[in-house]
N, C-alpha and C positions, 0 to 999 in steps of 0.2 A: 510518468512528473507533472505534478499540480495544476495545477489553469491557475491561469495569476489570483481569481477571485474563489481563495478556499469557498469547499460548498460545506460554509460547517452546514448542520444539522442537526435541531437540540428538539424536545417534546416539551422544553419550559414554555416552549407555548401554548396558550389554551389552548382544551380539546373539551370547552363545555357541550363544543355537539355534534361529540360524541356520539350514536345510541354503546347504550349497556348490551346490543346484541348481536354489538358491531368486536364485540372483546370474545365470544364463545367460540367462535370458530379457529381460531389457534389453538385450541387446547388440546385440539384431540390432533395436530399432526403431525406428521412421519417426519425428522429427518431425513437429506438427501445424501447419498452416497458423495453428492458433487456439488461443493460449493458455486452459486454460479450467479446474480445480480440479470437482470430483468430489463434495461436501464438505454433505451433507446441512445439515449446523448454517450452512453458511457461505455457504448459496443463501437459507436462510430467512433468513438476514445482510441478503443483500443486499437480499432483496423485501424487506425490514421496512424500509431504510433509503428504498426509493422510494414506498415505500406515503409514510410520513410527510412527506418532500417533496410529497405531490401533497396531502398534506391542510393543510398547509401553504398552497398554494397555490388550494385553494380556497378555507377563512377569509379568505385573504388577499383574492382577488379577486370574491369571493360576499356576499359579511358586511361588508370596510371599502371598496372600490374602485370596484367595481360603483356599486354606492346610496350615493358621494360626490358635491355636488351640489355641487364644484370639478371640472370634471373636469382643471386646470394637476392639479390635489393627482394627480386620479388615471393619467392616464397616467403624468405624470413616473413617479410610485412604482410603476403596473404595470413600466413597461420597465427600471427598477433591479433589481425586485425579481426578476422572471421573467430577464432577464439576469444574474442574480447562479444562479439555479435549474438553468437547462440549465446552467452552466460548472460547479456543481458536482455533479448525476450526468457532466456528459462527463470529467471527472476520475475523477470514481469506476468509470468504464462501463473507463476506460486504466487503472488502477491493479488494475481486478477481473481485465484480459482482456490483461493486456502480460506478460509472461515476466521474470520478478522478477534475472533473474542465476541460471537452475538452469543447472548442470555437468550435457553433456551423461552419458544413464544409461551403460549398461557399460562407459567406458573402459578400466579396471584394468587393462590384457596389458600385454604384457610389449613388442609392438611400438612400443603408447603411449609408455610412460614411455622408451624407447630413443630416441623422438624428440624429446623435450622436451634434452634434451641438454643433464643435468642435469653438477654436478662431486663428482668423485670425494667423498666419504660425507656428500651433502649425503643424507636425509630423504624423504620423501612418504608421502602417507598414505591408507590406500584406506576408502571408506564403506561399511564389509560389508553394506550393506542398498539402497544405487542401485547400489556399486559400480565408484563413479569412484575418480578419485583425487582427492583436494578440494585446491584452491588454494588459499592463504591467504587465514584470515578470512571462509571458507567454511563453513555448516554444516547438517545434515540439518534438514529440515522431516518429521513423517512424516506429517500433513496433506498436505501438497503432494507427498510418497513422491521428496523432490528435497533433490541439494543445493543451498543458493542460496550462489552470491554477495555476499559481505556482505550477509547476513538482518542484514535491524532485531529485523522482531517477526513471527507469523503474527496477522492480523487477520479475523477471520471475517463485520468487517462490510463489510469488500472482498473474501469470498472467495477471502484471495491470499494470498501470504506480501509482506513489501518488505525488498526488494532495491537494490539498485543497479539495473535499469534501469527500476524504477517508485515508486522516492521520490519524486520530484516530483509525481506526476500521484495521490498520496497526502494530500503538504503540502499539493498547491492544495487539494481536494479539502478537507480539515478546514477551509483559511482560507479557501474559498468555502461550509461549511454555520454557521462561525463570523458572516459575515457575516451571512448570510437572517435569523437568527438572530436578531443584534443590529437588526434594519433591525425584523422583525417583529414583535422588542416594543414601538417604538419606534412602532409605526405605533398600534398592539392602546394602550400607552399615553394619547397620541391621539387614538385612536376614542371608546374610555372616558368622556377631557375632555371631549370633544362631543357624545354624547350624555346624558349629566352633564344637560347645559347648556341639551338638545330633548329636542324629543319619541324616548324609546326605540324606540315604530314605523314615526316616520321615518327613524332609521340605519340597517334592515336590511331587504331580502325578507322573512326569519327571525320567525316570534315573538320577544318583546323575551326568552324565556328562554334558546328553540334562542341565539340568539345568544351571550346572557351565557354559556352553558356552551359550546362553539365558541370565545368569544373566550379563558378561561379556561384550554381545551385547549391553543390555541396561544399561550401564554405557557407554561404552562409547560414545554410539549415548548422555546423558545423558550431560555429561560433554562434549563433543563440541557442541551441541543446546543449553548448556546453557550457552560459554563462545561465543557464533558467537550472543545469541539473547540479550544479554546483552549489548554486545558495539549497537547492530544497535537501541535497546529502550534508553538507552542513548546521542548517537546520533541523532538519532530523538528529543528528548525530548530539548537541545541544538539545532538543527535546530529552532525549536518552538520559543523555548523564546529567541533566539539572531533574531527572522526572518530573515531567508536567508536561503534557500531552497540545499540542498546538491547539485545540479547541480551551481548554483549562487557562493556556493566557489569553485566548479572547478574550473570554468571558470576565475577566481580570479574577480567577477564584481562587479567595483563600488558602493554600492549601491546608488541610486535615486530617492529612493522610502524612507517617510516617518514608518522611524521603531518604528511600536507598540511593549508600554511595554512587559516586559517579566510575567505577571498573563494579562493581558489583549488577551497574544497572543493564552497562556495558555484554556481559557474562550474561544476563539475565535476556537480557533480548538477541545476543545471537545463540543461545543454544549453547551453552559452559567454558572452562574457559580458553580464554590465548589460545583460537590454532586453524588450524589453515581451511578449515569445515566454518569458517567467521566467513569465507570470501565462495562459501560456494554454495546455488542455492538446490539444490539435490539434498540439504540435510538438516530434517525436520530437529528444532527446540525442545530435546531430551531432560535440560535442566530446567524446564519450566515449569515456577509450580502446579499439582491441580483443582484446574477450577471447573473441575465438575460438582454439578449436583450430589451430597447426598443420599436423595430419593431420587425414582425416577426420574428419566427425563418428561415425562408426560404426565405431572400426573394426575391423576381424575380429579374432585371437586370442582364446585361452584365457582368461580372468580368473583371475590371478593370486589364488594362497591366503591368501597375507601382508597384515596389516593395513598393519602398519610395512614397509615400504621402505628397506633406504640402499643407499645407490650405494655398489659397494663402489671399494678404492681402487686404483689405478693399478701394477700393479705394477715396483720399484723397475730 
């Protein structure tokens, strides 16, 4: 889920106050096996997200399903709701703990640029904050403190950037939250209608006032996140199909890249041809292009000082 005001972060802001020494430590950092952003706001938002799902789980099970006299109704709806909730939380975890496409820190060295075998006259850009050579369509996130390939936005609700490597999981997260919200709302309406016709004391193991309050809270939560996540889901699908990220639209950048057709972009984002694996947060993006660097991840050498590097023309 994304905050109402997207936390777009970009390096194009002035960085003249940076000292050269700030660029040296990242050059020899070792990669971590686990991707996790240590941002207090993001961690709190992620915890709140899980607590809201658990609250909905509690109300659905202990207010509506377990006290129900219809065993078939309870079993079917319990399986559906719990399955969707599990997939939503699994998608959230994958979106949060998957490297969104971070560019290696400290690779802005002469040796690395020479290894790219660029054409004479070609221009490359260095990010002065993480000392990396920025690939096309990469933007710097000041929360993640990294340049992210095809960065769409930084989402505090998943405590991570949404980029080319984890956009699938973010889309699945919004979709499954939207579905459980819709399912919960339908069950709340049905439960209210049933209890109006029957004795309220027989509708729940809780007192009637407590039951009504919990159902109203669940109804409010479901309605809020149904609207919110359905909008986010539609926005992300549109972004994938148009091959234009949220930050590119916000900045009004003119496309300088060759846009991928909508269906090919969908297959790239979800990891292959249309199949049931598109709906699974446990499958990786096997068909995605290899974006690894052609040289070691942490090349040795001095960080270059220039932010804009032009490959010199060959002498005639």
